[in-house]
N, C-alpha and C positions, 0 to 999 in steps of 0.2 A: 386487310385486302382492300384493293382498289374497288370502286364502284363498278358494278356490272354495266357495261355499255348500252344495254337495251332496256333491262328493267328499272335501272337507276337505284339499286338497293346495295346493301354491305353485308359483310359477315355480322352477325349479331341481331339484325333488324327483325327476322323472321324465325319461325318456329322451324322444328322438324318435320311438322305435319302440314300438308300443304293440299288445299282443294284448288282443281284447275278447271273452271269454266272458260268455254270460248268466249263468250261476249264480254265486254268492259262492265256493262250495264249489270250483268249478273253478279258481279263481284259486290255490288253495293247491296243487292238482293239478298245474298248470302251473310252479308254484314249486319242484317237486320236479325239474324237467328244468334248473332254472338255478342257478348258482353263487352264493352269499353272498346267496339270496331274503330279502328283507325286507318285512313288511307295513307299509305309510304310513300307510293309514287304514281305516277301516271305519265307514260310515255308511249307514241304510237298505239299500237293494240293492246299494251301492256298497263293493267292497273292493278295495283298490289296493294293488299291490306292486312292488318292482323286484328284478332280478337279473341275471345276466351269462351268455350264452351265445356261446361261441366268442370271447370278448373283448368282445363288443358288449353293452351295457347295453339290458335289454329291460323295459318296463313292461307289468304285467297288470293290468286293471282290468274288474271285472263291470258289465254294463249293466243286469242285470233283465230282465225279460220285457216284450217289446214296443216300439213305435217311441217312444212318449212318455218313459220312464225312459232309452233309448237315446239320445235327441236330448241331454239334459242330461249324459249323461256324455261323449259326444262332443265338444259345446260347451266344457265345462269343461277338459278334455283338452287341446283346441286351443288354449285361452287360455293354459294352462301349458307350451305347447311342442310337443304331439304333431305330428309331420309324417307319418307312416305309421301306418295304423291298419288291423288286419285283424280282423275278426270271426272267432272261432272257435268254432262251434256246431253243434246238431242239427238234422236236419230232419224227422225221422222217416221215412216211406216215400216214396220218390221218385214222380213223377207218369208214370213210364214202366216197362212189365214188366221192359225189358231193364237196369234200374238196380238191382241186388241190395242188400238189405241189407250192410252191409260196406263200400259203394263211398264215395268222397269225390266232393262236387260242389264245382267252381269255378266261381262265377256270372261272368259277363261283365256282366251288368245284372240289375235286379229290377224286376218288374212293382210300379209303385205303388198297390197294393190296400189301402190303409192312409189314416190320415187326418192322421198329423202332419205329414207333407212339404206338404200342402195349406196349413198355415199358413206355410210359406217361401216358397212359389212354386207357380202354376199347374201342374195336371195334367200337361201337355204337356211339360213339362221332363224329360228322362230322366235315370233313376238307375242310372248307370253305375260299373263298378269301374275303378280307373286300370289301365291296360296294363301298366306296369312292375309292378305287384304280381301282375296275373294270371300274366304272364309267369314270375316268379319260383315262383309256387306250382306252376305247370305242370312247371318243370324240376326242381323240389324233388321232386315226386310221381313223376316219370320215373326219377330217381336213386334213389327208395326201392321201385320196382317197386310204387306205389300202384294201385289200381284205381279210376280217377278220371274224370270225366265235366265237360267244359266246355260251358257253355251260360247259359239264362235262368232266373232264379228268380222265385218271386213272393213278395211281402212281404203280410202282411195282419195284422188285428188281432185276429180273435176265434177263439180255438184250439177251442172249441165251438161254431163256428159252424154255418149251416145249408150242407147239400149243395148247394142250389142256388147259393150263393156261390161254391162250387168249380166246379160244374159249368159254369156261364156260360164260363168259359174256353175250354171244349172243346165248345161248341155247333156252330161250323163243322165239326168231324168228323164230323156226321151227314149231312151232303151227300156225294153221290155222288163227287164229284171229289177229296174227302180221305179217302174209306174206306180207303185203302192207308197213309196217313200217320201220322207219330206226332206227338205235340205236342211243340213245341218247349220249352215249360215245364217244365224238369226236377225241379223241388223247390218247397216252400212253407215259410217261415218267418217269422218275426215282427219282424227288427229290420235287415235290412242295407238296405233301402231309403233309410232315414233317414241312414244311416252314408254312403251314396254321395252322396246330395244334400247333406248339410252339407259333405261334404269337397269337392265341385265348389264351392259357393259360397264356402266360406273358403280355397279354393286350397292344399289338403294333398292327401295321396293315401290312397285307402283301397281295400281288397279284402276279399274273405271266402272262406272254406271251410268246408263243411258236412260233417259225418259223418252218412251215411245209415244209421241205427239201426232200421230197422223193414222189413218186407217193402214190395213195392211197392204204391202205392195207385194204381192205374191209372187216369187223366183219362178215356181213352176209355170204360172200365167204366162210370165214373159218368154219363157223357153217355148211355150205352145202359140206364139204368135199375137198376144195380146198387147197392145200399147199401153203400156203403165206409166202414167207421169210421174214424176219424182214429186212428192209434195212436204211442203216445209211443215204445214201443220192442217189437223182437221179442225179445230178451233181455237181460239185464244183461251177459253175458258178450260179446255181439254189440256192444254201445254201447261196453263199456270198450275192446275191442280196435280198434274204429273211431275211438273218440275218442283214443285213444294214437297211431294212424298220423296224425290230423289236427292234432295238436299237433305231433307231428315233422316234418312236411312245414310246417306253417306257421313253426317255429322255423328251419329251414334256407333257407326262403324269404326271412327277415328277415336272414340272414347274407349273402344274395346281393344285397341291396338297395345303394345308394350310401351 
């Protein structure tokens, strides 16, 4: 097969099991957990390498920020043999006050609040994680005593978007019947919906796990008029520890897959 135009890789170079960080630098960080880790290519926002964990070869490839660049990475990885893809990334603060910084979020699905997937299929099609990958991530989290939550995520396009774009998802919470309820949307990030949609359309398996690396950004507070800033991280140390836990959980999850 011809070399992929953006990832600069070919059939036979990668394994079927792939971890997808956003940040190219995190490819090398994940590589420190693997044996015989080797960088295969480095082009634009895409850095790709392979190594071994518990006897299983694992590919690590960065996607850059957002769904457009992630779609390119996912498509080209599938072209050359990827079968199991797990996004490993950060999501800032959770949308509920009971999910503190330092937690992990395992999404079962993602709200398609972005534009890339519309180019593939109409809005009514769900962005859903593969059940076997979700189960493997949950089992791995339990074994490592990680603080994690399973539920729905939101994927969007604009990191510096308006408060109203976020608050619209909690408008119903202002009604009397919902006053004691919490939002089912646990987190917000910028890549997983397109991963889930493309994986479904191309008949491969995909999942995700997020490091909550900032204090809660309550959707309910936003709906009630509180100006809540989007924060990248609460502290570098919290980010480091949470990302480390996320990577370990993801690697163990891959070791449990068929």
